[in-house]
C-alpha positions, -999 to 999 in steps of 0.1 A, spaced: 0 0 0 13 34 -9 8 61 16 29 90 3 40 105 -29 64 133 -39 54 154 -69 66 186 -87 45 205 -112 61 215 -145 80 247 -146 75 275 -172 105 262 -191 89 227 -195 90 229 -233 128 233 -232 132 198 -217 146 167 -233 125 147 -257 130 120 -284 95 123 -299 81 148 -324 46 156 -312 49 193 -309 57 216 -280 37 210 -248 12 236 -238 21 247 -202 -14 256 -190 -27 222 -202 2 204 -186 -4 221 -153 -41 211 -155 -32 175 -162 -7 174 -134 -33 188 -110 -58 160 -120 -30 135 -115 -23 148 -80 -60 147 -72 -62 111 -83 -33 102 -60 -51 118 -31 -83 100 -38 -63 68 -36 -53 78 0 -18 92 -6 -5 122 12 15 144 -12 47 163 -7 45 190 -33 78 205 -44 80 239 -61 87 241 -98 124 246 -104 133 268 -134 168 253 -135 155 220 -145 129 219 -173 125 181 -168 122 183 -131 85 174 -131 96 138 -139 106 131 -102 105 93 -106 139 94 -124 156 109 -93 153 80 -68 145 43 -64 126 35 -32 124 4 -10 106 1 23 138 6 43 160 27 20 159 55 -5 185 53 -33 191 87 -50 200 82 -86 225 99 -110 204 106 -141 219 97 -174 212 132 -189 238 155 -174 213 184 -175 192 165 -150 218 155 -124 212 187 -103 176 176 -97 185 150 -71 196 174 -44 160 186 -39 147 151 -40 172 139 -14 161 167 9 124 157 5 131 121 11 151 128 42 118 136 59 108 99 55 139 78 52 168 75 77 189 55 51 196 73 18 222 59 -6 235 74 -38 245 62 -72 281 75 -79 300 82 -111 307 66 -135 273 50 -128 241 65 -141 206 54 -133 172 69 -142 143 57 -120 122 53 -152 144 22 -160 135 5 -127 104 -17 -123 96 -30 -88 77 -63 -90 70 -69 -53 107 -69 -42 122 -81 -74 135 -52 -94 139 -52 -132 167 -28 -140 168 -16 -175 201 -10 -192 194 19 -215 208 52 -230 202 67 -195 210 38 -171 245 23 -177 260 -10 -164 281 5 -136 250 23 -123 229 -8 -126 255 -28 -107 256 -2 -79 218 -3 -77 216 -41 -76 241 -41 -47 221 -16 -27 189 -36 -33 205 -68 -23 215 -52 11 178 -44 15 168 -80 9 156 -74 -26 165 -93 -58 171 -78 -92 178 -87 -128 190 -66 -158 170 -60 -189 191 -45 -218 168 -23 -239 195 -5 -259 184 -22 -291 146 -20 -284 132 6 -306 107 32 -295 112 33 -258 134 56 -238 132 38 -204 123 3 -194 90 15 -179 81 30 -212 72 -6 -221 64 -24 -188 42 -21 -157 37 -44 -128 1 -50 -117 7 -73 -88 -1 -111 -86 29 -118 -109 12 -100 -138 31 -77 -162 19 -53 -188 44 -55 -217 48 -40 -251 52 -66 -279 90 -59 -282 95 -70 -246 68 -96 -242 88 -126 -254 120 -120 -235 135 -145 -212 137 -121 -183 99 -121 -179 95 -159 -179 71 -171 -152 50 -139 -152 15 -136 -166 18 -111 -195 -8 -87 -208 6 -76 -242 1 -41 -255 1 -39 -293 18 -11 -313 -10 14 -316 -14 16 -278 23 11 -266 24 45 -249 -3 32 -225 19 4 -213 32 29 -187 3 24 -164 6 25 -126 -11 5 -99 -18 28 -70 -33 7 -42 -66 -7 -55 -66 14 -87 -47 14 -120 -39 48 -135 -40 46 -173 -34 72 -199 -67 82 -214 -75 74 -250 -64 38 -252 -96 17 -252 -81 -17 -261 -58 -18 -231 -85 -3 -208 -109 -31 -218 -82 -57 -212 -74 -43 -177 -111 -42 -168 -115 -78 -178 -88 -86 -153 -108 -69 -126 -87 -37 -125 -104 -5 -114 -92 21 -139 -85 58 -134 -81 73 -169 -59 105 -169 -51 128 -198 -13 128 -205 -10 145 -239 14 173 -228 37 149 -209 38 125 -237 53 152 -259 82 152 -235 87 115 -232 68 114 -200 44 88 -187 22 83 -156 49 67 -135 73 95 -142 52 121 -123 56 109 -88 77 90 -63 54 67 -45 61 49 -11 
């Protein structure tokens, strides 16, 4: 059960952030409205929010998930793979210090983006990507082992169309994974029940289970119907402006 979340609304420089897609510039007013609806949904699920102020130094700073990996006993502050984002972690560390006595850090030459890390009830899939490198992944795996967690690496550097591992995977509980087709047949996910997301709806694979609800990007009816058939209670949320900046539902909060 999640009880807390850290969030940060987009700054006025949001459109200057990093992106690999060509969907046009985000509209700030709409992004702020979508972020507000996201925060309201977290609160309806029973979470208490720590709301950080927008930071004009970091146009990508709203994507707080990339800045830390959380376990019940320890917070691991990351070292983002994009140099322009590495300054974000100081503010996240300060916020996490209110909740965690133990805070560890990924150190150079390692890099880790939290968007590459999928927690499947104590087993962590660690994506090796353009943002998370092998030294960073090994450091993270060592920290997780000390916390009694297991982990495995998933190399996505040759997987087209996804920036982070969680661009193509979500864990729903009960050993069930949502996976895009490009990941669905991989050995790393053997033994899990897989719900495949086909190409037209791949963006929606970045859904998030929040206690007894599943947050899903609005506008993806096939995946929504599949999740409802599994008994999931869906919370559809508009994400158009964050999608323009490579962002998904999981990116917008740190949940613990």
